[in-house]
N, C-alpha and C positions, 0 to 999 in steps of 0.2 A: 139537438141543434136545429135551429129554424131553417126552413127550406131556403129562406133568403140568404142564409150564410152557408154556402156550399163550397166544395173543393175548388169550384171554378170562380169564386168571388174575386174580382179584380176591381180595384178602385184607382182611378187615374184622372189627371188633368193634363194641361200642357207642360207641367214641370216635373211631376212625379208619377210613378206607377207603383202601386202596392199589390203584390200577388201573394198567394199562400206560400208560406215557408216550406221548403222541401229538404229532405235529408241531404241531397246533393248540393245544397247551398253552402255547405262547408267551404267549397272551393271559391265561391263568390264573395265570401266574407273573411277569408283567411288572411288577406293582406292587413286589414284593420286589426284582426285578432292578434296577429304576431307583432305588429309594429306599434300599436297604440294601447298597451295594457291599462293605462290610466282611465280608459273609457269606462271601466267597470269598478272604479274606486268605491262607489256607493252601492254596488249591486250585491245581493246575497248570492246569486248564481252568476259566476263570472265566465266570460267567454274568451279570456286571454290565452293565446296559445292553441294549437290545433286540437289537443286532447280536450281542453275545457270547452272549446267551441263545439266540438262533436257532442259532448255531454249536454251542453246548453240546448242545442237543436233537438236532441233526443228527448229531453225533458219537455220541451215545448210541444213536440209532436205527440208525446204521450198524453199531455194535458188536452191537446186537441182531440185525440181519440176518445178521451173521457168526456168530451163535449163541455168542458169548463173554459177552455181557452181557444182563441183563433189567432195564431201568429202569422205575421206578414214579413216579407222581405221588401225593402224599399229600394227602388231604382230611380236614380237621378237622371232624368231624360236629357238634361243639357250636356252632361259629361258622358252619358252612356254607361256610367259605373254604378255598382251597387253601393248604397250609402250606409245601410245598417238594417235594423229590424225594429218592429213595434208589434203590439198585439192587444186584442180584447182579452180580458181574463175575468175570472169569477163571474161568468155570464149566468144570469138568472132570469130566464124568460117569464117565470111565474110572477116575480116581483118587478119585472121590467127594469132591471138594473144591470150594469156591468162596470168593470173597471178598465181603464185605458192606461197602459204602461209597458214596462219592459222595453222602453224606448231608448235606443242608442244609435248614434251616428259617428262615422269617422270624422276626424278633425276638419277635413277639407269641406265638409258639408254643414258644419255648425255655423250659425250666424248668417246663413245664406238665404233664409226664408223657406228652406225646404221643410223644416218642421211644421211651420204654419200651414203649408199646403197639405201635408200629411194629416194634420189634426182637423183641418176643414173637411177633408174627404171622410175621415173616420167618424167625426161627430155627425156629419150629415147622414151617413149611412146608419149610424146607431139610432138617431132620433127619427129619421124620415123613412127608413126602410125596415129596420128591426123594431121600431115602435117603442124604444126605451124611454123611460120617464126620468132617468137619472144616469149620468156618467160620472164615475168617481175617479180621482187621481190621487196617488200617494207618492211620497218621496221621503228620503232621509231628511230630517229637518236641518241638517248641516249642508245639504246639497243646494246651495244658493242658486247656481246656474239653472238647475232643473225647476226650482220653485219659481224663479223669474220667468222662465219660458211658459209655465202653466198659467201664471197670472196674466201674461201678455196675450194669451188667447181668450181670456175672459173667465177663467175659473174663479170661484169664490172660496176663500179659505174658511174651513169649518172649525179647525182646531188642531191640536197636537196630541197624539197618543204617546204618553211618556213610557220609556223603556218598553217599547212595543214589540220589538223582535231582535233576534241576534244579528250580528254582522259576521262577515267572513273571519274577522278576528274574534274567536270564541270567547275572549275575555270581556268583550264590549257588547253593549246592547244599544240599539238606536231608538231615538224618538222619531216617530213618523208624523209628518204633516198630512192632513186630509183636505183635499179640495174637491169641488164638484161643479158641474153644470147641469141644470135641470131643463127638461124639455121646454117649459114655458120660457126660460131665459134664452134658450137657443133661438126660438122664433122671435122673441121680443127685441133682442139686441145683439147677442153673441154672434149669430150667423152673419149679420150685415157688417158688424165691426170687423170680424175676421176676414170677410170677403174684401173689404177695403184694404186691409193690410197685405193681402196677397196679390193685389192687382198690379 
């Protein structure tokens, strides 16, 4: 893991604060976990209910220990409440690439602009501090809300991988849409366009 990405890594602006996810954050996310199970409709690893949330966090922290992922918990500064979680994953410093995903928020925080603030901070850190050349995003091709959110921050659609992976329903497989932002695109247009949207 890069020195720039340490246990103390905190990203924040006037609206949101992202800090490293901890085992104890089960309590901070439990209300969403119990009351909003539809949040994980398209997720392979679900965090609905306390047991699933504990497992979700354990898997995230194990991947962090293996230096492939870096999960964050998201605090909405306006309400003072924890809104959800997001992470860098499939981090590859040799190739200067990573994926940004495992992003979910409680209903009260969707459509508020919080996601754009998070993505600005994460993308800025990925390109300007970690020196990444490419940030990739993936989603279930049926998850129109997630795809629209990725397009709205400036992602370019690259294509769809058919029958790419299983779903929680073992009888079904999902098609995965692939989107990305390149370092050059970040500095040429995406950064300024996103900055305008979060002002």
